[in-house]
Every structure is written in structure tokens, then in C-alpha cells.
NUZAVO-225450 format. One record per residue: residue number from 0; residue in three letters; x, y, z of N, C-alpha, C in turn. Coordinates in Angstrom, 3 decimals, always signed. Layout:
<rs>
(NUM,"ala",(X,Y,Z),(X,Y,Z),(X,Y,Z))
...
</rs>
This chain:
<rs>
(0,"unk",(+18.164,+10.633,+1.901),(+16.881,+10.111,+1.268),(+15.993,+11.068,+2.220))
(1,"unk",(+14.680,+11.598,+1.800),(+13.573,+12.206,+2.340),(+12.602,+10.892,+2.957))
(2,"unk",(+11.779,+11.313,+3.797),(+10.700,+10.346,+3.846),(+9.832,+10.045,+2.733))
(3,"unk",(+9.055,+9.241,+2.512),(+7.969,+8.841,+1.572),(+7.039,+9.263,+2.397))
(4,"unk",(+6.314,+10.143,+1.684),(+4.561,+10.164,+2.649),(+3.556,+9.939,+1.976))
(5,"unk",(+2.573,+9.750,+2.915),(+1.128,+9.236,+1.986),(+0.773,+10.250,+0.743))
(6,"unk",(+0.617,+11.750,+1.224),(+0.198,+12.482,+0.378),(+1.208,+12.423,-1.050))
(7,"unk",(+2.789,+12.146,-0.800),(+3.329,+12.292,-1.957),(+2.934,+10.974,-2.731))
(8,"unk",(+2.969,+10.110,-2.124),(+1.961,+8.557,-2.491),(+0.360,+8.559,-3.424))
(9,"unk",(-0.594,+9.427,-2.632),(-1.461,+9.797,-3.059),(-1.187,+10.390,-4.401))
(10,"unk",(-0.867,+11.225,-4.651),(-0.414,+12.503,-5.881),(+0.189,+11.225,-6.799))
(11,"unk",(+0.976,+10.491,-6.638),(+1.539,+9.318,-7.862),(+0.291,+8.685,-8.099))
(12,"unk",(-0.508,+8.312,-7.265),(-1.420,+7.463,-7.574),(-2.337,+8.059,-8.609))
(13,"unk",(-2.897,+9.366,-7.981),(-3.274,+9.986,-8.856),(-3.199,+10.550,-10.059))
(14,"unk",(-2.082,+10.535,-10.477),(-1.142,+10.714,-11.665),(-1.456,+9.409,-12.169))
(15,"unk",(-1.545,+8.500,-12.039),(-1.642,+7.319,-12.740),(-2.946,+7.484,-12.840))
(16,"unk",(-3.694,+7.243,-12.202),(-5.356,+6.980,-12.237),(-5.498,+7.995,-13.310))
(17,"unk",(-5.480,+8.928,-13.703),(-5.450,+9.995,-14.569),(-5.299,+9.756,-15.866))
(18,"unk",(-3.552,+9.189,-16.062),(-3.271,+8.607,-17.322),(-3.596,+7.286,-17.764))
(19,"unk",(-4.180,+6.556,-17.175),(-4.597,+5.368,-17.401),(-6.475,+5.106,-17.533))
(20,"unk",(-6.817,+6.565,-16.979),(-8.344,+6.684,-17.111),(-9.365,+5.815,-17.924))
(21,"unk",(-8.586,+5.414,-19.074),(-9.672,+5.012,-20.446),(-9.644,+3.217,-20.307))
(22,"unk",(-8.592,+3.252,-19.250),(-8.271,+1.726,-19.299),(-8.200,+1.098,-17.832))
(23,"unk",(-8.379,+1.704,-16.845),(-8.574,+1.395,-15.503),(-9.744,+1.537,-15.143))
(24,"unk",(-10.594,+1.135,-14.196),(-11.370,+1.397,-13.322),(-11.513,+2.833,-12.733))
(25,"unk",(-12.384,+3.377,-12.706),(-12.382,+4.405,-12.273),(-12.424,+4.457,-10.411))
(26,"unk",(-11.905,+5.540,-9.897),(-11.795,+5.670,-8.597),(-12.702,+6.182,-8.222))
(27,"unk",(-13.775,+5.205,-7.383),(-15.165,+5.411,-6.574),(-14.997,+4.435,-5.191))
(28,"unk",(-16.148,+4.778,-4.566),(-16.223,+4.054,-3.431),(-16.621,+2.366,-4.134))
(29,"unk",(-17.620,+2.194,-5.013),(-18.216,+1.009,-5.606),(-16.824,+0.074,-6.198))
(30,"unk",(-15.399,+1.001,-6.020),(-14.177,+0.285,-7.171),(-13.807,-0.601,-5.920))
(31,"unk",(-13.587,+0.156,-4.737),(-12.998,+0.389,-3.759),(-12.997,-1.357,-3.341))
(32,"unk",(-14.156,-2.280,-3.305),(-13.810,-3.456,-2.754),(-12.978,-4.495,-3.649))
(33,"unk",(-13.045,-4.084,-5.165),(-12.070,-4.694,-6.124),(-10.400,-4.250,-5.831))
(34,"unk",(-10.537,-2.835,-5.407),(-8.682,-2.463,-5.292),(-8.615,-3.660,-4.164))
(35,"unk",(-9.400,-3.515,-2.770),(-8.834,-4.196,-1.959),(-8.534,-6.008,-2.124))
(36,"unk",(-9.249,-6.493,-3.045),(-8.904,-7.985,-3.521),(-7.607,-7.902,-3.920))
(37,"unk",(-7.574,-6.946,-5.204),(-6.162,-6.792,-5.512),(-4.991,-6.744,-4.790))
(38,"unk",(-5.653,-5.796,-3.709),(-4.296,-5.515,-2.393),(-3.903,-6.826,-1.955))
(39,"unk",(-5.336,-7.785,-1.519),(-5.000,-8.796,-0.904),(-4.253,-9.877,-1.870))
(40,"unk",(-4.239,-10.032,-3.225),(-3.603,-10.569,-4.178),(-1.889,-10.393,-4.131))
(41,"unk",(-1.578,-9.173,-3.853),(-0.257,-8.713,-3.981),(+0.127,-8.889,-2.763))
(42,"unk",(-0.579,-8.874,-1.639),(-0.114,-9.085,+0.027),(+0.645,-10.935,-0.062))
(43,"unk",(-0.563,-11.961,-0.669),(-0.154,-12.976,-1.227),(+1.221,-13.108,-1.656))
(44,"unk",(+1.481,-12.166,-2.609),(+2.778,-12.474,-3.258),(+4.029,-12.359,-2.544))
(45,"unk",(+3.547,-10.808,-1.818),(+4.808,-10.812,-0.834),(+4.777,-11.939,+0.159))
(46,"unk",(+3.986,-12.591,+1.042),(+3.827,-13.737,+1.620),(+4.747,-15.118,+0.908))
(47,"unk",(+4.525,-15.145,+0.001),(+5.392,-16.181,-1.291),(+6.740,-16.157,-1.283))
(48,"unk",(+6.905,-14.711,-0.937),(+7.853,-14.377,-1.246),(+9.103,-14.772,+0.007))
(49,"unk",(+8.537,-14.404,+0.826),(+9.203,-14.306,+2.438),(+9.101,-15.874,+2.571))
(50,"unk",(+7.916,-16.984,+2.461),(+7.951,-18.404,+2.466),(+8.818,-18.751,+1.663))
(51,"unk",(+8.814,-18.841,+0.598),(+10.195,-19.362,-0.596),(+11.614,-18.990,+0.502))
(52,"unk",(+11.793,-17.825,+1.053),(+13.185,-17.363,+1.325),(+13.195,-17.097,+2.850))
(53,"unk",(+12.695,-17.528,+3.256),(+12.683,-17.160,+4.992),(+13.393,-15.872,+5.327))
(54,"unk",(+13.923,-15.786,+6.230),(+14.739,-14.589,+6.989),(+15.582,-13.764,+5.840))
(55,"unk",(+16.537,-14.857,+5.223),(+17.539,-14.296,+4.297),(+16.970,-13.080,+3.456))
(56,"unk",(+15.712,-12.799,+2.926),(+15.468,-12.037,+1.933),(+15.574,-10.737,+2.406))
(57,"unk",(+15.416,-10.729,+3.932),(+16.080,-9.345,+4.136),(+17.405,-8.491,+3.824))
(58,"unk",(+18.035,-9.668,+3.740),(+19.509,-9.573,+3.588),(+19.621,-8.430,+2.577))
(59,"unk",(+20.533,-7.477,+2.388),(+20.590,-6.748,+1.771),(+21.158,-7.257,-0.095))
(60,"unk",(+21.987,-8.194,+0.379),(+22.539,-8.839,-0.999),(+21.968,-10.066,-1.152))
(61,"unk",(+20.728,-10.167,-0.880),(+19.763,-11.308,-1.347),(+19.036,-10.917,-2.684))
(62,"unk",(+19.302,-11.187,-3.705),(+18.766,-10.801,-4.980),(+17.115,-11.120,-5.159))
(63,"unk",(+16.497,-11.779,-3.773),(+14.806,-11.794,-3.679),(+14.702,-10.498,-3.335))
(64,"unk",(+15.578,-10.026,-2.497),(+15.234,-8.770,-1.828),(+14.386,-7.664,-2.708))
(65,"unk",(+15.032,-7.607,-3.947),(+14.490,-6.470,-4.864),(+12.909,-6.826,-5.422))
(66,"unk",(+12.782,-8.444,-5.463),(+11.498,-8.540,-5.572),(+10.464,-8.319,-4.822))
(67,"unk",(+11.167,-8.757,-3.231),(+10.286,-8.362,-1.806),(+9.709,-7.396,-2.076))
(68,"unk",(+10.718,-5.771,-2.427),(+10.122,-4.305,-2.088),(+9.521,-4.186,-3.237))
(69,"unk",(+9.646,-4.598,-4.171),(+8.560,-4.246,-5.705),(+7.443,-4.735,-5.397))
(70,"unk",(+7.153,-6.011,-4.727),(+5.634,-6.826,-4.214),(+5.346,-5.774,-3.088))
(71,"unk",(+6.099,-5.321,-2.138),(+5.520,-4.573,-1.371),(+4.957,-2.967,-1.895))
(72,"unk",(+5.810,-2.710,-2.666),(+5.293,-1.556,-3.593),(+4.059,-1.289,-4.510))
(73,"unk",(+3.528,-2.542,-4.539),(+2.408,-2.557,-5.300),(+1.239,-3.021,-4.301))
(74,"unk",(+1.448,-3.315,-3.374),(+0.852,-3.479,-1.993),(+0.214,-2.147,-1.393))
(75,"unk",(+1.402,-0.999,-1.115),(+0.978,+0.128,-1.151),(+0.111,+0.911,-2.183))
(76,"unk",(+0.609,+0.284,-3.578),(-0.069,+1.209,-4.357),(-1.763,+1.167,-4.607))
(77,"unk",(-2.140,-0.006,-4.139),(-3.253,-0.806,-4.576),(-4.215,+0.214,-2.764))
(78,"unk",(-3.280,+0.003,-1.681),(-3.507,+1.046,-0.284),(-4.087,+2.215,-0.950))
(79,"unk",(-3.134,+2.770,-1.637),(-3.276,+4.506,-1.749),(-4.570,+4.254,-2.708))
(80,"unk",(-4.638,+3.439,-3.945),(-5.819,+3.802,-4.678),(-7.145,+3.320,-3.947))
(81,"unk",(-7.284,+2.581,-2.587),(-8.335,+2.232,-1.497),(-8.437,+3.496,-1.157))
(82,"unk",(-7.234,+4.181,-0.535),(-7.620,+5.877,+0.091),(-8.534,+6.614,-0.985))
(83,"unk",(-7.982,+6.677,-1.916),(-8.395,+7.470,-3.376),(-9.896,+7.239,-3.465))
(84,"unk",(-10.569,+6.117,-3.693),(-11.678,+5.293,-3.653),(-12.580,+6.110,-2.398))
(85,"unk",(-12.315,+5.910,-1.264),(-13.302,+6.272,-0.147),(-12.960,+7.516,+0.411))
(86,"unk",(-12.149,+8.246,-0.588),(-11.476,+9.584,-0.071),(-10.959,+9.948,+1.471))
(87,"unk",(-10.550,+9.002,+1.539),(-9.716,+9.349,+3.032),(-8.512,+10.093,+3.044))
(88,"unk",(-8.272,+10.958,+3.809),(-7.297,+11.850,+3.498),(-6.053,+11.761,+4.600))
(89,"unk",(-4.798,+12.029,+3.793),(-3.358,+11.946,+4.786),(-3.920,+12.178,+6.276))
(90,"unk",(-4.796,+13.300,+6.091),(-4.695,+14.242,+7.448),(-5.492,+12.864,+8.556))
(91,"unk",(-6.831,+12.508,+8.011),(-7.579,+11.515,+8.339),(-7.310,+10.326,+8.904))
(92,"unk",(-6.475,+9.808,+7.843),(-5.592,+8.435,+8.515),(-4.702,+8.772,+9.494))
(93,"unk",(-3.886,+9.596,+9.191),(-2.975,+10.276,+10.457),(-3.390,+10.365,+11.648))
(94,"unk",(-4.496,+10.681,+12.121),(-5.451,+11.131,+13.169),(-5.904,+9.402,+13.986))
(95,"unk",(-6.591,+8.890,+12.567),(-6.931,+7.857,+12.995),(-5.665,+6.658,+13.523))
(96,"unk",(-4.737,+6.840,+12.883),(-3.346,+6.172,+13.316),(-2.642,+6.566,+14.846))
(97,"unk",(-2.751,+7.500,+14.871),(-2.320,+8.324,+15.842),(-3.269,+7.594,+17.091))
(98,"unk",(-4.522,+8.002,+17.248),(-5.268,+7.267,+18.267),(-5.211,+5.965,+18.364))
(99,"unk",(-5.188,+5.288,+17.140),(-4.931,+3.797,+17.252),(-3.576,+3.333,+18.217))
(100,"unk",(-2.837,+3.958,+17.511),(-1.216,+3.821,+18.549),(-1.154,+4.186,+19.919))
(101,"unk",(-2.059,+5.603,+20.279),(-1.916,+5.794,+21.553),(-2.831,+4.530,+22.605))
(102,"unk",(-3.982,+4.163,+21.741),(-4.790,+3.198,+22.585),(-4.078,+1.638,+22.831))
(103,"unk",(-3.137,+1.369,+21.536),(-2.531,+0.015,+21.864),(-1.525,+0.622,+23.006))
(104,"unk",(-0.796,+1.628,+22.887),(+0.131,+1.887,+23.815),(-0.400,+1.791,+25.217))
(105,"unk",(-1.727,+1.348,+25.270),(-2.381,+1.385,+26.851),(-2.723,+0.200,+27.199))
(106,"unk",(-2.714,-1.122,+26.354),(-3.084,-2.195,+26.399),(-2.818,-2.873,+28.071))
(107,"unk",(-1.520,-3.186,+27.522),(-1.310,-3.972,+28.410),(-0.343,-3.626,+29.569))
</rs>
């Protein structure tokens, strides 16, 4: 299986936004705050799964693992909506992530 990258996720989110443009909030900076709040809700669902199942949820044969992965996908979907709302490109994110990584590598 190949890597699943930001550009691919952004393209998928654009397709979802286009399909549901008459039902969902539009993608704009004004809507970004709402998307952040929805993402935080999804993160809470991930936390609940981990809280209830502990480290066992990471085991491949645990039935809750699929639920955990699904909720993490929801987090990523909102994350990518947020990138779209603020017009952040994969290249900008990569540059910032790389800079932050390099800074963190020299912290201690």
C-alpha cells in the first residue's frame, strides 16, 4: 500500500465539499472556527475509545480498533476541511512541519 498524503486527502475533502455544497457550510475562513470545534469533538471520541479500552485497543484483533481508526479518520477529515478553510496548501504545511521538526530536534 502506498502512502496516503495530504494532497490526496485534500482532493477527497474538496470532492465531499462539492457534493454536499447545498447541505454543508461552505469552505471559508469564517467557517474554519466551526470546523475546529467539530474536530475537537471527534478528538474527544478518540479519547473516549482509548479511555474505555486502554492499550488493548491497539491490538489488531481488538474489535474496537476499527472504531478507533474510523474516529481518527473523522479527525483527519475535519483537519483537512480546516486546511481548506484557511487555504493552507500541502507544501506550506510540509515546510512548516519540517521547520518545527528541525527546531524540536535541537531543543534538549
